[in-house]
C-alpha positions, 0 to 999 in steps of 0.5 A, a space after each residue: 547880854 548875849 552880844 555885848 557889842 551887838 549895838 555896834 555891829 548891827 544896824 536897825 532893820 525895819 519890818 518889810 512891807 508891801 509897796 504903797 501902790 499895791 497895798 492900797 488895793 486891799 484891806 489886809 495887813 501889809 507889814 511882815 514880821 521879821 524872820 527868826 534870824 533877823 529877829 535874833 540879830 535885832 535883839 542882839 542890839 539891846 545894850 547891857 545899859 544897866 538901867 533899862 529906860 525902855 521900862 520907863 517908856 512902856 506903860 505895861 512895864 514889859 521886861 524888854 531886856 529879858 525877852 530880847 536876850 531870849 530871842 537872841 538865844 532863840 528861846 522863843 517859848 520862854 520869850 513869849 512867857 516873859 512877854 505875856 507876864 506883863 501884856 495880855 495882848 502883844 499882838 495888838 501892841 506889836 501892831 498899833 502901839 507907837 512904841 514909847 519904849 523905843 523913844 526911851 531906849 538908851 541906844 536912842 540917845 545918839 543912834 537908832 533905838 532897838 526895834 522893840 516893837 518888831 521883836 514883840 510882833 515876832 514873838 507873839 506871832 511865832 507863839 500863835 504859829 507854834 500853838 503856844 498861846 492856850 487858854 489858862 482857866 482858873 484851877 478854882 472858882 471863887 463864887 464871885 461875879 464881875 461885870 465888865 462894861 466895854 470890850 476894848 483892850 482895857 475891858 478884855 485885859 480886866 476880864 482875862 485877869 479876873 477870870 484867871 483869878 477864878 471869878 465869873 466874868 461877863 463882858 457887855 458890849 454895845 456893838 454887834 461884835 467884841 473888840 471896842 475901838 480895836 474892832 470898830 476904829 482901827 482899820 483892818 490894814 493895821 490890825 486884822 480882826 482875826 487877832 481879836 477873834 482868836 483872843 475872844 475864843 481864848 477868853 471864852 475857854 477861860 470862862 469869860 462870857 460875852 453879851 453883845 448888843 447890850 447898852 449899859 446906861 441911859 438908853 440910846 435911840 437904837 435901844 428904844 427901837 429894839 435894835 440893841 438891849 438897854 440895861 440899867 446900871 442898877 441891875 448890874 450892881 444887883 446881879 454882880 459883886 463888882 462892875 468895871 466900866 471900861 468903855 472908850 473915849 467916844 465923845 469926839 471934839 467938834 468944829 463949830 464953824 459956819 457950814 458944819 451942818 452941811 452934808 459931807 462933813 463927818 466925824 472920823 468915827 462915823 467914817 472908819 467903823 463903817 469900813 470895818 463893818 464892810 470888811 467884816 461882810 456887813 451890807 451898809 445902805 448908806 456908807 460914807 465913801 471917799 471915792 472920787 471925792 476931794 477929802 480934807 482930814 482935819 486933825 494930824 493924829 493917828 485917827 486922821 492918819 487912819 482916815 487918810 489910809 481909808 480914803 486912799 483905798 476908797 479911791 479919793 480924788 485927793 487927800 489933804 490933812 490939816 493940823 492946827 499946830 506948826 510942823 514939828 522938826 524932822 529930828 528931835 533934840 535927843 539929848 534934851 528930850 530923851 527918854 521922854 516921848 519926843 515931838 517930831 515929824 511922824 509920817 505913817 504908812 498911810 501918808 506914804 500912800 498919798 496925802 498932802 499935809 499942811 500945818 498951822 492951819 485953822 478952818 474958818 468955814 465950810 462952803 455950800 455947793 447950793 444943794 446943802 453939800 460941802 464943796 470947799 473949805 476956807 482956812 486961814 494960816 496961823 502963827 503961834 507966839 508964846 503958846 497963843 494962836 494968832 491968825 496971819 493977816 490976808 492968809 485965807 485960802 480955799 481948797 476943794 473939799 467934797 468930804 470933810 473928816 473931823 479927827 481932832 481927838 476925843 474930849 471924854 467917855 460917853 457921858 450917858 454911861 457915866 451919868 447913869 452910873 452916877 459916878 463922880 467925874 473929873 474936870 475933863 468928864 472922865 470917871 474919877 478914880 485914883 490909881 493909888 491906895 487901897 481904893 485904886 480904880 474904884 469910883 465914888 460908887 460902891 463896887 463900881 471900878 473904872 479903867 482905860 479911857 473911862 478913867 484917864 481919857 483918850 489914850 493908847 491901846 498899851 495904856 488901856 491894857 495896863 489899866 485893865 490889868 491893874 484894875 483887875 487886881 484892885 477888883 480882886 482885892 476888893 472881892 477877896 481881901 487880897 490878890 495874887 494878880 500882878 499889878 
């Protein structure tokens, strides 16, 4: 390594960010990447640890010690090449990935992990600034055609890899813009959509075609009214040599308690995409706004956190977030859990902007204001014993709630898509497809492959990119008999 004793000499430096009071006034990204010198110093903290457990933690198997060494030596272009060799879209993961690589960092056993995510963020931003990120069209075309259904990170990664292998790729997206849940789900203050747009332009230059407003599967109501085009899976199978279904896990977990039907109770994914559309310049007639309302977010994960940040920017009167599980420890027992992802208290940038958090709470009912709109929420405190959830006696309480956002995760991909393709499903409602053997990522239907949330269920952007890349190799092998694409 460039600086053998760097981890002893330099403390971890976090990226600078705008103060909460200021950033709540706008929808722009507020974190700033490191400067060249600080990034080099942070890269110098990478240990000569012998076995880089960060590889174990990173789903796309980023070659982390190598790009850290190159950043330390200020060889930025080579660092970008190393990063791109495993990750098609590091500007996405460098912003929204929770960084399991850092949890697995050897330095994290008894100190602060290397700031791998901030270094990745800096490498790709510098690559774009210097003009090093360019189209890489295939030298020869194979004459084979592939349809990719879904334009989220899994679909885009698969499309780019297949196009670079020389196949003619068309991506189908049901929404009006490309990006899937990157576009309509992640708030703009966490991921500016310009990052998606320039990648789409790169893919277009590499030969990928995009078709928006096309729903593949059993036609939804919007298709029946002509707002989007409905396409039957059978047509795709006739028109293309292979099909990759790579949509997101979009079936939300519901909360069937009394009052669920009241106005003002919404799924998080009915709330967040609306703001994405408004930031993009769309005019919405009936946007769900948190302005001057008492907001209760049910669910303690990333989606719930995004609801908190969005509600604060709307100007909510108050924001409260409930979690069913007990409050985790502030600091995990590192020797016990390392190098695995630890369960510990995580506070996001949205929590810093203002939010009351409450743990081990279950919602009992939503209360009517007399006009069919929610006015409050009645909940009960829980005790967890031997993995069982028990309600504490006499612990019911009521809080104001004029907007309730359900952010309790997603149970499966869209069943009307999988059902229309006729693929075999697993017990959780995902497309059944193995990641091992000769038929990896291939579903029970000939020439149809599945990747990302469609195959594994709700997961991270970094897992989606990994599966898209691996699925592309499987499709290339299916079409050509072998593949030179990296796995």
